[in-house]
C-alpha positions as CSV (number, residue, x, y, z in Angstrom):
1,M,-23.1,3.8,11.2
2,I,-18.9,3.2,10.1
3,R,-17.4,0.4,12.0
4,T,-14.7,-0.3,10.6
5,V,-11.8,1.6,9.0
6,I,-9.7,0.4,6.1
7,F,-6.4,2.3,5.4
8,D,-4.0,1.6,2.7
9,I,-0.6,2.0,3.7
10,G,1.7,3.1,1.0
11,N,1.0,7.2,0.6
12,V,-1.6,6.8,3.8
13,L,0.1,5.6,6.0
14,A,3.5,5.6,5.3
15,G,5.7,6.7,2.4
16,F,6.1,5.3,-0.3
17,D,8.4,7.4,-3.0
18,W,10.2,5.4,-5.7
19,Y,11.9,8.0,-7.3
20,S,13.9,9.6,-3.7
21,F,14.4,6.2,-2.5
22,F,16.9,6.0,-5.9
23,R,17.8,9.6,-5.8
24,K,20.1,8.5,-2.6
25,Q,20.9,6.1,-4.2
26,G,22.7,8.8,-6.7
27,F,21.3,8.0,-9.6
28,S,20.5,10.5,-12.2
29,E,16.9,12.5,-12.6
30,E,17.4,10.6,-16.0
31,M,18.2,7.0,-14.4
32,C,15.6,7.1,-12.1
33,A,12.9,7.4,-14.4
34,R,14.6,4.8,-16.6
35,L,14.3,2.4,-13.0
36,G,10.8,3.1,-12.3
37,R,9.6,2.6,-15.4
38,A,11.2,-0.6,-15.3
39,T,10.1,-1.5,-12.7
40,V,7.9,-0.3,-10.1
41,Q,5.7,1.6,-12.8
42,S,6.1,-1.7,-14.0
43,D,2.8,-4.2,-14.5
44,D,5.5,-6.6,-13.6
45,W,5.3,-4.9,-10.2
46,K,2.0,-5.8,-9.7
47,E,2.8,-9.6,-10.1
48,Y,5.6,-9.0,-7.4
49,D,3.2,-7.0,-4.7
50,R,0.5,-10.2,-5.6
51,G,2.9,-12.3,-4.1
52,C,3.1,-14.7,-7.8
53,V,7.2,-13.9,-8.2
54,S,9.9,-14.2,-6.2
55,D,12.4,-12.3,-5.4
56,G,15.1,-13.5,-8.4
57,R,12.4,-13.7,-11.2
58,M,11.5,-10.3,-9.8
59,L,14.7,-8.8,-11.1
60,E,15.1,-11.1,-13.9
61,L,11.1,-9.3,-14.8
62,F,12.5,-5.6,-14.3
63,C,16.2,-6.6,-16.5
64,E,14.0,-7.9,-19.2
65,N,12.3,-4.0,-19.2
66,D,15.0,-2.5,-20.0
67,P,18.3,-4.6,-20.4
68,E,20.5,-1.5,-20.9
69,I,20.2,-1.2,-17.1
70,A,20.0,-4.2,-15.8
71,G,23.0,-3.4,-13.1
72,E,21.4,-0.2,-11.9
73,I,18.0,-2.2,-11.6
74,R,19.7,-5.4,-9.3
75,Q,21.6,-2.3,-7.5
76,A,18.8,-0.1,-7.1
77,L,16.6,-3.0,-5.7
78,D,18.7,-5.5,-4.1
79,D,17.9,-3.7,-0.7
80,F,14.2,-2.2,-0.3
81,H,15.5,-0.2,3.1
82,G,14.2,3.3,2.6
83,L,11.5,2.0,0.1
84,V,8.8,2.8,2.4
85,T,9.4,5.1,5.2
86,P,7.5,6.6,8.2
87,Y,4.8,9.0,8.7
88,E,4.6,10.1,12.6
89,Y,0.6,10.8,12.7
90,A,0.7,6.9,11.7
91,V,0.7,5.1,15.0
92,D,-1.7,7.6,16.7
93,W,-4.0,8.3,13.9
94,V,-4.4,3.8,14.3
95,K,-4.8,4.4,18.3
96,E,-7.3,7.5,18.0
97,L,-9.4,5.1,16.0
98,K,-9.6,2.5,18.8
99,A,-9.5,4.5,22.0
100,K,-13.0,5.6,19.4
101,G,-13.9,2.3,19.4
102,Y,-13.7,1.3,15.9
103,Q,-12.0,-1.4,13.5
104,V,-8.7,-1.0,12.2
105,L,-7.6,-2.8,9.3
106,V,-5.4,-3.0,6.5
107,L,-5.5,-3.8,3.1
108,S,-2.1,-3.5,0.7
109,N,-0.5,-4.2,-2.4
110,F,2.7,-5.3,-0.4
111,S,5.4,-7.3,-1.2
112,D,6.9,-10.0,1.2
113,K,9.7,-8.2,0.7
114,A,8.8,-5.1,1.0
115,L,7.4,-5.6,4.9
116,K,10.1,-7.8,5.8
117,E,12.7,-4.9,5.4
118,C,10.6,-1.9,5.6
119,W,9.0,-3.0,8.9
120,H,10.6,0.3,11.0
121,A,8.1,2.4,8.6
122,L,5.9,0.2,10.0
123,D,4.6,0.8,13.8
124,F,1.5,1.4,13.8
125,L,0.5,-2.2,12.3
126,P,0.6,-3.8,15.9
127,Y,-2.3,-1.2,17.3
128,T,-3.9,-2.8,14.3
129,D,-6.8,-5.5,14.0
130,G,-5.5,-7.2,10.6
131,G,-6.6,-6.8,7.4
132,I,-4.4,-7.8,4.1
133,L,-1.4,-7.1,2.5
134,S,-1.6,-8.7,-1.0
135,F,1.6,-11.1,-1.2
136,Q,0.1,-13.5,1.3
137,D,-3.3,-13.6,-0.5
138,K,-2.2,-13.6,-4.1
139,L,-5.2,-10.7,-4.7
140,I,-4.1,-7.2,-5.9
141,K,-6.7,-3.8,-5.8
142,P,-8.7,-2.7,-8.0
143,M,-9.6,-6.8,-7.6
144,P,-13.1,-7.1,-6.9
145,E,-11.6,-11.0,-5.7
146,I,-9.5,-9.2,-2.4
147,Y,-12.7,-6.5,-1.5
148,R,-14.8,-9.2,-0.7
149,L,-12.0,-11.6,1.2
150,I,-11.3,-8.6,3.7
151,L,-15.9,-8.5,4.0
152,D,-15.4,-12.4,4.5
153,R,-12.7,-12.7,6.4
154,Y,-13.9,-9.7,9.2
155,R,-17.1,-10.4,8.5
156,L,-18.0,-6.7,7.6
157,E,-21.0,-5.3,5.9
158,P,-20.3,-2.9,3.6
159,D,-21.8,-0.1,4.9
160,E,-20.6,0.0,7.9
161,C,-16.8,0.4,6.0
162,V,-14.9,3.2,5.3
163,F,-11.9,2.6,3.0
164,M,-9.0,5.3,2.3
165,D,-6.2,5.0,-0.6
166,D,-4.7,6.4,-2.8
167,T,-5.0,6.1,-5.9
168,R,-8.8,6.2,-7.5
169,A,-9.3,2.5,-9.3
170,N,-8.3,1.3,-6.0
171,V,-11.1,3.6,-4.4
172,E,-13.0,2.8,-7.2
173,G,-12.9,-1.3,-7.0
174,A,-14.2,-0.5,-3.0
175,K,-16.7,1.8,-3.8
176,A,-17.6,-1.0,-6.4
177,A,-17.9,-3.5,-3.2
178,G,-20.6,-1.9,-1.8
179,I,-18.2,0.4,1.2
180,H,-17.6,3.3,1.4
181,A,-14.8,5.4,-0.1
182,F,-12.2,7.9,-1.1
183,V,-9.0,8.9,-2.8
184,F,-6.5,9.5,0.8
185,E,-4.8,13.3,-0.1
186,N,-3.7,14.7,3.3
187,I,-4.3,13.7,7.1
188,A,-6.2,16.8,7.6
189,Q,-8.8,16.1,4.2
190,A,-9.2,11.8,4.9
191,K,-9.8,13.4,8.7
192,E,-12.5,15.3,7.0
193,E,-13.9,13.1,5.1
194,L,-14.5,10.8,7.6
195,E,-16.3,13.6,10.2
196,K,-18.3,13.2,6.4
197,L,-19.7,9.5,7.5
198,G,-20.1,10.7,11.4
199,V,-16.2,8.6,11.9
200,K,-14.9,11.3,14.8
């Protein structure tokens, strides 16, 4: 019996479309691709989400990945407003699950800067029962420790939880911890998956 629904945030409860974020700043398609490779698609981004590097060091590392566009990198990531965007269904979905008696948690790779500057897109957070944002505990998905931490912190039984994430590796990490999990594609598909587990 499922008692706890655990959500990833990016591209599940809120949008994380870095390409559009860069395009809206006026960068060309080619430059957006270079910016992506140097920043959000790099291993340095994971360490930033893990809370292991400062904002200043983050920019230095990204610039080292592609020194020719150091100026563009600094411009693109000076302000994160708009990097995370709201999904109109998020608040209602969380409230709906809560009303049915489910505990609702989040488990997301998320940086401190993104939390502070994209708060407007995270309007569902006050309706959840808590969770883990990676930078706060210096752990990121799919590290086994992060799944163990959320289970221990909230005294959860793995087989009473379901987790959804848009990244397969993160889903597999949850499954390895004994948690029911599936790859999120869209809200209709996710509700179907939840229903299979008795979450209606």
